[in-house]
N, C-alpha and C positions, 0 to 999 in steps of 0.2 A: 975480888967482888964477892958478894954474899949470895947464898942460896936461900930462897924463900919458899915456905909452904903456906899457901893460903888455905885456911880452914873455913869453909863456908857452912854456916849453921842457920842463918836467917832464912825465913821462909815467908809464907803468906801472911803471918802475923805482923811482919815487918817488910812489906814488899818493896818499899823505897830503899831500905838498907840492902836487901837482896839484889835489886836491880843495880844499885850503885856499885856493889861489890863486883858483880860480873863485868860491868863496864870498866871499872878501874883495873881489874886483873887483866883483861884483854889489852888495855892500853899499856900496862907495864910490860907485857910480853912483846908487843909490837915495838916498843921503845928500847927493848933489850937492856933494861936498867939493872938487871941482876944476872949473876953467873948462871943460875938455873931457877926456874919457877915451876912449882908443882901445886896442884889443887886437889883437895879432898872435900867431898860433899858428905854432910852428916846431918841426920835428923830432918828438921823441917825444910832445909834447903833441897833435899832430894825430891820431896813432893812439889816444891816450887819449880824446880828445873823440869820436872816431868810435864809441866803445863806452860812452859815458856812461850812467849809471843813477842813479836816486834824487835826492837833494838836489843833487848836483853837476850833474846834467842840468838840473834846475830853475834853478839859478844860471846855467848856460850859456845857457839859453833867455832868461833875463832880460837877459843881456848882449846877445844878438842883438836882442831886442825893443827895447832902448834905442838900438840903432844904434851901439853901441860896438865891435862886432867888425868890424875892418877886413878881415882876410883870413887865410888859411893859405897856406903856401908850396906853389905848384903843383908844383914839382919833387919835394918830399918826398911830397906826396899821391900823385903818380904812382908814385914809388918803392915806397911802402907799399901801393899798389893800393887806395886809399881815396877816390879822387876822387869817385866817384858817391855814396858814403855821406856825405861831407862836404857836397857840393852839396845833397843831400836835406835837410840840416840848416840850409840857408840860409847856408852858409859859402862865401864867394867865394875862389877860388884865383888867386893872383897871385904874381909873382916876389918872394920875400922881401926880397932885398937892395934892390930899388927901393923897396919900401914902408917899410923901416926908414930908409933914407936920407931919404925924404920927411919923415917925422916928426921926425927929428933936425934936419934943415935948417929945419923950421918951429918949432924951439925946444921941442919936447916933452921932458920929463924921462922917461928910460927906467928902468923898474923891472922886473927880471927875476926870474921864478920858474922 
């Protein structure tokens, strides 16, 4: 089976894309379609996640509960002043470039939304 890294970038400029990404990722995890699934938040997706509501928030919580959410970019969270909000949602803040390199070097297939 394949290891997948979902890189979520879409945010409030593309809310439908961001919502669909969260729903799809949570369903992939529930269906156990891959050997391992990890999620990184970067850029606009961090701001979008900080303000989640409804079904998308439920999907995000399922991703977190499953242990699939690796982290969000610490630099971007600080830039958008959403560090505390994300941390209150159990989002770990780490340097994005280091996390991305780790998963690519471990053979994860990257899917970007």
